[in-house]
MOPAC internal coordinates of N, CA, C and O (Angstrom, degrees):
PM7 1SCF
backbone

  N    0.0000 0     0.00 0     0.00 0    0    0    0
  C    1.4522 1     0.00 0     0.00 0    1    0    0
  C    1.5218 1   110.27 1     0.00 0    2    1    0
  O    1.2310 1   121.30 1   -26.43 1    3    2    1
  N    1.3007 1   115.13 1   153.57 1    3    2    1
  C    1.4533 1   119.74 1   177.09 1    5    3    2
  C    1.5208 1   109.82 1   -81.55 1    6    5    3
  O    1.2310 1   120.85 1   -16.66 1    7    6    5
  N    1.3116 1   115.97 1   163.34 1    7    6    5
  C    1.4554 1   120.89 1   179.44 1    9    7    6
  C    1.5202 1   112.69 1   -92.54 1   10    9    7
  O    1.2310 1   119.85 1  -179.71 1   11   10    9
  N    1.3272 1   117.89 1     0.29 1   11   10    9
  C    1.4563 1   120.23 1   176.11 1   13   11   10
  C    1.5244 1   108.82 1  -107.23 1   14   13   11
  O    1.2310 1   119.98 1   -47.35 1   15   14   13
  N    1.3247 1   117.64 1   132.65 1   15   14   13
  C    1.4676 1   119.46 1   179.07 1   17   15   14
  C    1.5294 1   111.20 1   -70.35 1   18   17   15
  O    1.2310 1   120.01 1   -18.66 1   19   18   17
  N    1.3171 1   117.59 1   161.34 1   19   18   17
  C    1.4630 1   120.27 1  -179.58 1   21   19   18
  C    1.5271 1   111.88 1   -64.12 1   22   21   19
  O    1.2310 1   120.93 1   -25.52 1   23   22   21
  N    1.3273 1   115.83 1   154.48 1   23   22   21
  C    1.4548 1   121.52 1  -179.71 1   25   23   22
  C    1.5262 1   111.71 1   -67.92 1   26   25   23
  O    1.2310 1   120.11 1   145.00 1   27   26   25
  N    1.3068 1   117.40 1   -35.00 1   27   26   25
  C    1.4627 1   122.29 1  -177.54 1   29   27   26
  C    1.5237 1   107.44 1  -133.68 1   30   29   27
  O    1.2310 1   120.36 1   -53.75 1   31   30   29
  N    1.3429 1   116.91 1   126.25 1   31   30   29
  C    1.4537 1   120.60 1  -178.26 1   33   31   30
  C    1.5204 1   109.53 1  -144.78 1   34   33   31
  O    1.2310 1   120.80 1   -37.98 1   35   34   33
  N    1.3302 1   116.07 1   142.02 1   35   34   33
  C    1.4610 1   122.64 1   178.28 1   37   35   34
  C    1.5196 1   108.88 1  -130.35 1   38   37   35
  O    1.2310 1   120.37 1   -30.01 1   39   38   37
  N    1.3409 1   116.90 1   149.99 1   39   38   37
  C    1.4606 1   119.31 1   175.79 1   41   39   38
  C    1.5332 1   111.77 1  -100.32 1   42   41   39
  O    1.2310 1   120.01 1  -167.85 1   43   42   41
  N    1.3376 1   117.58 1    12.15 1   43   42   41
  C    1.4594 1   123.09 1   176.18 1   45   43   42
  C    1.5342 1   108.79 1   -93.16 1   46   45   43
  O    1.2310 1   119.60 1   -62.20 1   47   46   45
  N    1.3341 1   118.37 1   117.80 1   47   46   45
  C    1.4709 1   120.80 1  -177.84 1   49   47   46
  C    1.5269 1   114.18 1   -59.75 1   50   49   47
  O    1.2310 1   118.95 1   159.30 1   51   50   49
  N    1.3192 1   119.60 1   -20.70 1   51   50   49
  C    1.4638 1   122.06 1   179.26 1   53   51   50
  C    1.5223 1   112.87 1   -81.66 1   54   53   51
  O    1.2310 1   119.97 1   169.33 1   55   54   53
  N    1.3142 1   117.67 1   -10.67 1   55   54   53
  C    1.4627 1   122.22 1  -177.46 1   57   55   54
  C    1.5305 1   111.10 1   -80.59 1   58   57   55
  O    1.2310 1   119.85 1   -33.78 1   59   58   57
  N    1.3329 1   117.89 1   146.22 1   59   58   57
  C    1.4709 1   119.68 1   175.20 1   61   59   58
  C    1.5316 1   112.10 1   -71.46 1   62   61   59
  O    1.2310 1   119.86 1   168.65 1   63   62   61
  N    1.3227 1   117.86 1   -11.35 1   63   62   61
  C    1.4670 1   121.90 1  -179.81 1   65   63   62
  C    1.5264 1   112.16 1   -99.17 1   66   65   63
  O    1.2310 1   119.92 1  -167.59 1   67   66   65
  N    1.3071 1   117.75 1    12.41 1   67   66   65
  C    1.4602 1   123.46 1   178.33 1   69   67   66
  C    1.5263 1   109.49 1   -80.55 1   70   69   67
  O    1.2310 1   120.47 1   -48.21 1   71   70   69
  N    1.3361 1   116.71 1   131.79 1   71   70   69
  C    1.4647 1   121.12 1   177.35 1   73   71   70
  C    1.5259 1   107.70 1  -141.64 1   74   73   71
  O    1.2310 1   120.81 1   -76.91 1   75   74   73
  N    1.3229 1   116.06 1   103.09 1   75   74   73
  C    1.4560 1   121.60 1  -174.23 1   77   75   74
  C    1.5286 1   112.78 1   -62.60 1   78   77   75
  O    1.2310 1   119.74 1   142.24 1   79   78   77
  N    1.3227 1   118.10 1   -37.76 1   79   78   77
  C    1.4620 1   120.29 1  -178.11 1   81   79   78
  C    1.5273 1   111.31 1   -65.49 1   82   81   79
  O    1.2310 1   119.87 1   143.51 1   83   82   81
  N    1.3243 1   117.85 1   -36.49 1   83   82   81
  C    1.4627 1   121.35 1   178.00 1   85   83   82
  C    1.5252 1   110.20 1   -70.77 1   86   85   83
  O    1.2310 1   120.06 1   139.05 1   87   86   85
  N    1.3295 1   117.50 1   -40.95 1   87   86   85
  C    1.4572 1   121.10 1   179.92 1   89   87   86
  C    1.5250 1   111.76 1   -66.43 1   90   89   87
  O    1.2310 1   119.93 1   145.21 1   91   90   89
  N    1.3282 1   117.74 1   -34.79 1   91   90   89
  C    1.4688 1   120.80 1   176.85 1   93   91   90
  C    1.5215 1   110.80 1   -64.78 1   94   93   91
  O    1.2310 1   120.64 1   145.18 1   95   94   93
  N    1.3026 1   116.37 1   -34.82 1   95   94   93
  C    1.4693 1   120.72 1   179.25 1   97   95   94
  C    1.5225 1   111.16 1   -68.48 1   98   97   95
  O    1.2310 1   119.91 1   147.38 1   99   98   97
  N    1.3099 1   117.78 1   -32.62 1   99   98   97
  C    1.4607 1   122.55 1   178.06 1  101   99   98
  C    1.5184 1   111.83 1   100.06 1  102  101   99
  O    1.2310 1   120.83 1   -48.34 1  103  102  101
  N    1.3282 1   116.02 1   131.66 1  103  102  101
  C    1.4622 1   122.39 1  -179.77 1  105  103  102
  C    1.5206 1   108.28 1  -124.98 1  106  105  103
  O    1.2310 1   120.55 1   -46.46 1  107  106  105
  N    1.3135 1   116.56 1   133.54 1  107  106  105
  C    1.4542 1   122.31 1   171.85 1  109  107  106
  C    1.5166 1   108.81 1  -102.85 1  110  109  107
  O    1.2310 1   120.58 1   -40.02 1  111  110  109
  N    1.3362 1   116.49 1   139.98 1  111  110  109
  C    1.4632 1   121.56 1  -178.03 1  113  111  110
  C    1.5212 1   109.31 1  -126.18 1  114  113  111
  O    1.2310 1   120.79 1   -48.71 1  115  114  113
  N    1.3136 1   116.09 1   131.29 1  115  114  113
  C    1.4625 1   122.26 1   171.39 1  117  115  114
  C    1.5212 1   106.72 1  -117.05 1  118  117  115
  O    1.2310 1   120.81 1   -58.37 1  119  118  117
  N    1.3409 1   116.06 1   121.63 1  119  118  117
  C    1.4641 1   121.76 1  -178.64 1  121  119  118
  C    1.5283 1   108.34 1  -118.29 1  122  121  119
  O    1.2310 1   120.95 1   -61.26 1  123  122  121
  N    1.3321 1   115.79 1   118.74 1  123  122  121
  C    1.4698 1   122.86 1  -177.49 1  125  123  122
  C    1.5328 1   111.91 1    52.59 1  126  125  123
  O    1.2310 1   120.68 1  -140.16 1  127  126  125
  N    1.3284 1   116.31 1    39.84 1  127  126  125
  C    1.4516 1   121.69 1   176.04 1  129  127  126
  C    1.5177 1   115.44 1    84.13 1  130  129  127
  O    1.2310 1   119.35 1  -179.44 1  131  130  129
  N    1.3368 1   118.84 1     0.56 1  131  130  129
  C    1.4603 1   122.78 1  -179.35 1  133  131  130
  C    1.5251 1   108.44 1  -116.02 1  134  133  131
  O    1.2310 1   120.64 1   -52.11 1  135  134  133
  N    1.3285 1   116.39 1   127.89 1  135  134  133
  C    1.4553 1   120.51 1   179.19 1  137  135  134
  C    1.5231 1   109.38 1   -72.61 1  138  137  135
  O    1.2310 1   120.41 1   -52.76 1  139  138  137
  N    1.3338 1   116.83 1   127.24 1  139  138  137
  C    1.4617 1   122.47 1  -176.65 1  141  139  138
  C    1.5242 1   109.47 1  -114.93 1  142  141  139
  O    1.2310 1   120.75 1   -39.05 1  143  142  141
  N    1.3287 1   116.18 1   140.95 1  143  142  141
  C    1.4604 1   121.18 1   178.30 1  145  143  142
  C    1.5209 1   112.36 1  -113.54 1  146  145  143
  O    1.2310 1   119.73 1   176.87 1  147  146  145
  N    1.3362 1   118.12 1    -3.13 1  147  146  145
  C    1.4621 1   120.71 1  -175.20 1  149  147  146
  C    1.5238 1   112.98 1  -114.03 1  150  149  147
  O    1.2310 1   119.79 1  -149.53 1  151  150  149
  N    1.3156 1   118.01 1    30.47 1  151  150  149
  C    1.4638 1   121.92 1  -178.37 1  153  151  150
  C    1.5280 1   109.87 1   -79.09 1  154  153  151
  O    1.2310 1   120.40 1   -54.17 1  155  154  153
  N    1.3306 1   116.84 1   125.83 1  155  154  153
  C    1.4685 1   122.51 1   178.16 1  157  155  154
  C    1.5252 1   110.90 1   -84.77 1  158  157  155
  O    1.2310 1   120.11 1   143.12 1  159  158  157
  N    1.3287 1   117.39 1   -36.88 1  159  158  157
  C    1.4678 1   122.65 1  -177.19 1  161  159  158
  C    1.5243 1   107.20 1  -156.98 1  162  161  159
  O    1.2310 1   120.62 1   -29.82 1  163  162  161
  N    1.3445 1   116.42 1   150.18 1  163  162  161
  C    1.4605 1   119.62 1   177.15 1  165  163  162
  C    1.5196 1   110.66 1  -146.30 1  166  165  163
  O    1.2310 1   120.91 1   -20.90 1  167  166  165
  N    1.3327 1   115.87 1   159.10 1  167  166  165
  C    1.4538 1   122.80 1   172.61 1  169  167  166
  C    1.5216 1   107.37 1  -141.98 1  170  169  167
  O    1.2310 1   120.31 1   -64.41 1  171  170  169
  N    1.3151 1   117.01 1   115.59 1  171  170  169
  C    1.4565 1   121.85 1  -177.03 1  173  171  170
  C    1.5224 1   111.23 1   -71.60 1  174  173  171
  O    1.2310 1   119.83 1   133.99 1  175  174  173
  N    1.3351 1   117.94 1   -46.01 1  175  174  173
  C    1.4622 1   120.90 1  -175.15 1  177  175  174
  C    1.5280 1   112.24 1   -65.87 1  178  177  175
  O    1.2310 1   119.86 1   144.17 1  179  178  177
  N    1.3254 1   117.87 1   -35.83 1  179  178  177
  C    1.4573 1   121.01 1   179.77 1  181  179  178
  C    1.5215 1   111.99 1   -88.71 1  182  181  179
  O    1.2310 1   119.72 1   166.16 1  183  182  181
  N    1.3330 1   118.13 1   -13.84 1  183  182  181
  C    1.4545 1   122.42 1   175.34 1  185  183  182
  C    1.5249 1   114.68 1    72.49 1  186  185  183
  O    1.2310 1   119.92 1  -126.58 1  187  186  185
  N    1.3449 1   117.75 1    53.42 1  187  186  185
  C    1.4532 1   120.37 1   176.84 1  189  187  186
  C    1.5183 1   111.32 1  -147.79 1  190  189  187
  O    1.2310 1   121.56 1   -23.12 1  191  190  189
  N    1.3267 1   114.62 1   156.88 1  191  190  189
  C    1.4602 1   122.79 1   172.92 1  193  191  190
  C    1.5240 1   107.58 1  -131.41 1  194  193  191
  O    1.2310 1   120.85 1   -25.09 1  195  194  193
  N    1.3103 1   115.97 1   154.91 1  195  194  193
  C    1.4624 1   121.36 1   175.26 1  197  195  194
  C    1.5262 1   106.73 1  -115.21 1  198  197  195
  O    1.2310 1   120.98 1   -59.56 1  199  198  197
  N    1.3567 1   115.73 1   120.44 1  199  198  197
  C    1.4566 1   122.51 1  -176.43 1  201  199  198
  C    1.5241 1   110.54 1  -118.36 1  202  201  199
  O    1.2310 1   120.11 1   -31.90 1  203  202  201
  N    1.3538 1   117.40 1   148.10 1  203  202  201
  C    1.4646 1   119.62 1   176.73 1  205  203  202
  C    1.5291 1   110.71 1   -69.45 1  206  205  203
  O    1.2310 1   121.22 1   -30.23 1  207  206  205
  N    1.3359 1   115.26 1   149.77 1  207  206  205
  C    1.4597 1   122.01 1   178.48 1  209  207  206
  C    1.5230 1   107.80 1  -104.94 1  210  209  207
  O    1.2310 1   120.41 1   -80.03 1  211  210  209
  N    1.3244 1   116.83 1    99.97 1  211  210  209
  C    1.4590 1   120.45 1   179.82 1  213  211  210
  C    1.5130 1   112.19 1    60.18 1  214  213  211
  O    1.2310 1   121.44 1    36.20 1  215  214  213
  N    1.3324 1   114.86 1  -143.80 1  215  214  213
  C    1.4605 1   120.35 1  -179.80 1  217  215  214
  C    1.5230 1   111.95 1  -108.37 1  218  217  215
  O    1.2310 1   120.31 1  -168.58 1  219  218  217
  N    1.3250 1   117.02 1    11.42 1  219  218  217
  C    1.4603 1   120.38 1  -177.05 1  221  219  218
  C    1.5261 1   111.02 1   -72.87 1  222  221  219
  O    1.2310 1   121.35 1   -33.52 1  223  222  221
  N    1.3376 1   115.03 1   146.48 1  223  222  221
  C    1.4626 1   122.25 1  -179.03 1  225  223  222
  C    1.5177 1   109.47 1  -122.10 1  226  225  223
  O    1.2310 1   121.07 1   -27.70 1  227  226  225
  N    1.3304 1   115.56 1   152.30 1  227  226  225
  C    1.4587 1   119.11 1   174.46 1  229  227  226
  C    1.5338 1   108.96 1   -82.84 1  230  229  227
  O    1.2310 1   119.76 1     2.81 1  231  230  229
  N    1.3147 1   118.07 1  -177.19 1  231  230  229
  C    1.4601 1   120.84 1  -174.91 1  233  231  230
  C    1.5185 1   113.62 1   -69.36 1  234  233  231
  O    1.2310 1   119.81 1   166.44 1  235  234  233
  N    1.3229 1   117.97 1   -13.56 1  235  234  233
  C    1.4660 1   121.52 1   177.08 1  237  235  234
  C    1.5246 1   112.11 1   -96.96 1  238  237  235
  O    1.2310 1   120.23 1  -178.44 1  239  238  237
  N    1.3356 1   117.16 1     1.56 1  239  238  237
  C    1.4566 1   121.61 1   178.46 1  241  239  238
  C    1.5133 1   114.54 1    88.27 1  242  241  239
  O    1.2310 1   119.94 1  -172.83 1  243  242  241
  N    1.3349 1   117.72 1     7.17 1  243  242  241
  C    1.4639 1   121.75 1   177.52 1  245  243  242
  C    1.5273 1   109.20 1   -89.03 1  246  245  243
  O    1.2310 1   119.82 1   -30.07 1  247  246  245
  N    1.3265 1   117.95 1   149.93 1  247  246  245
  C    1.4681 1   119.19 1   179.55 1  249  247  246
  C    1.5303 1   111.46 1   -65.60 1  250  249  247
  O    1.2310 1   121.05 1   -38.49 1  251  250  249
  N    1.3295 1   115.59 1   141.51 1  251  250  249
  C    1.4638 1   121.42 1   173.19 1  253  251  250
  C    1.5267 1   106.69 1   -70.39 1  254  253  251
  O    1.2310 1   120.16 1   -42.59 1  255  254  253
  N    1.3312 1   117.30 1   137.41 1  255  254  253
  C    1.4598 1   120.50 1  -176.16 1  257  255  254
  C    1.5190 1   111.14 1  -127.70 1  258  257  255
  O    1.2310 1   121.59 1   -19.26 1  259  258  257
  N    1.3252 1   114.55 1   160.74 1  259  258  257
  C    1.4502 1   121.84 1   173.51 1  261  259  258
  C    1.5224 1   107.92 1  -129.58 1  262  261  259
  O    1.2310 1   121.10 1   -32.31 1  263  262  261
  N    1.3203 1   115.50 1   147.69 1  263  262  261
  C    1.4652 1   121.70 1  -177.80 1  265  263  262
  C    1.5334 1   108.03 1  -102.88 1  266  265  263
  O    1.2310 1   120.42 1   -58.18 1  267  266  265
  N    1.3248 1   116.80 1   121.82 1  267  266  265
  C    1.4570 1   122.41 1   179.62 1  269  267  266
  C    1.5152 1   109.69 1  -114.60 1  270  269  267
  O    1.2310 1   120.68 1   -39.74 1  271  270  269
  N    1.3208 1   116.31 1   140.26 1  271  270  269
  C    1.4629 1   121.63 1   179.67 1  273  271  270
  C    1.5171 1   110.46 1  -102.90 1  274  273  271
  O    1.2310 1   121.17 1   -35.87 1  275  274  273
  N    1.3386 1   115.38 1   144.13 1  275  274  273
  C    1.4505 1   121.51 1   178.62 1  277  275  274
  C    1.5177 1   110.51 1   168.03 1  278  277  275
  O    1.2310 1   121.13 1    18.32 1  279  278  277
  N    1.3172 1   115.45 1  -161.68 1  279  278  277
  C    1.4640 1   122.16 1  -179.51 1  281  279  278
  C    1.5250 1   108.71 1   -87.04 1  282  281  279
  O    1.2310 1   120.74 1   -56.92 1  283  282  281
  N    1.3396 1   116.19 1   123.08 1  283  282  281
  C    1.4615 1   122.25 1  -177.50 1  285  283  282
  C    1.5197 1   109.04 1  -115.55 1  286  285  283
  O    1.2310 1   120.54 1   -51.04 1  287  286  285
  N    1.3420 1   116.57 1   128.96 1  287  286  285
  C    1.4642 1   122.75 1   174.44 1  289  287  286
  C    1.5239 1   107.61 1  -123.90 1  290  289  287
  O    1.2310 1   119.99 1   -40.97 1  291  290  289
  N    1.3163 1   117.63 1   139.03 1  291  290  289
  C    1.4596 1   122.03 1  -179.81 1  293  291  290
  C    1.5208 1   109.51 1  -132.55 1  294  293  291
  O    1.2310 1   120.94 1   -31.62 1  295  294  293
  N    1.3547 1   115.81 1   148.38 1  295  294  293
  C    1.4569 1   120.85 1   177.15 1  297  295  294
  C    1.5300 1   108.25 1  -153.48 1  298  297  295
  O    1.2310 1   121.18 1   -20.39 1  299  298  297
  N    1.3254 1   115.35 1   159.61 1  299  298  297
  C    1.4632 1   120.74 1   176.87 1  301  299  298
  C    1.5177 1   109.18 1   -81.58 1  302  301  299
  O    1.2310 1   120.39 1   -41.57 1  303  302  301
  N    1.3317 1   116.87 1   138.43 1  303  302  301
  C    1.4595 1   121.20 1   179.45 1  305  303  302
  C    1.5291 1   111.71 1   -79.31 1  306  305  303
  O    1.2310 1   120.10 1   148.76 1  307  306  305
  N    1.3307 1   117.41 1   -31.24 1  307  306  305
  C    1.4675 1   119.19 1  -179.46 1  309  307  306
  C    1.4963 1   111.09 1  -122.38 1  310  309  307
  O    1.2310 1   120.10 1   180.00 1  311  310  309

């Protein structure tokens, strides 16, 4: 495996950017200088993260999310 995390990653198995082997390894995300642990999806090159909005769920039982733009940094935890 490479030592750089993927540019775009999602933790939703239905997404084309889902990669179970990378998620098992663990990813750390820093968004606008603050380390975040609740990121659903991110893209480093486009500069955005998708975060859940409270505890609300959509009609399929997935968390409602919002897309925020800013500086995104990612690294492997292990």
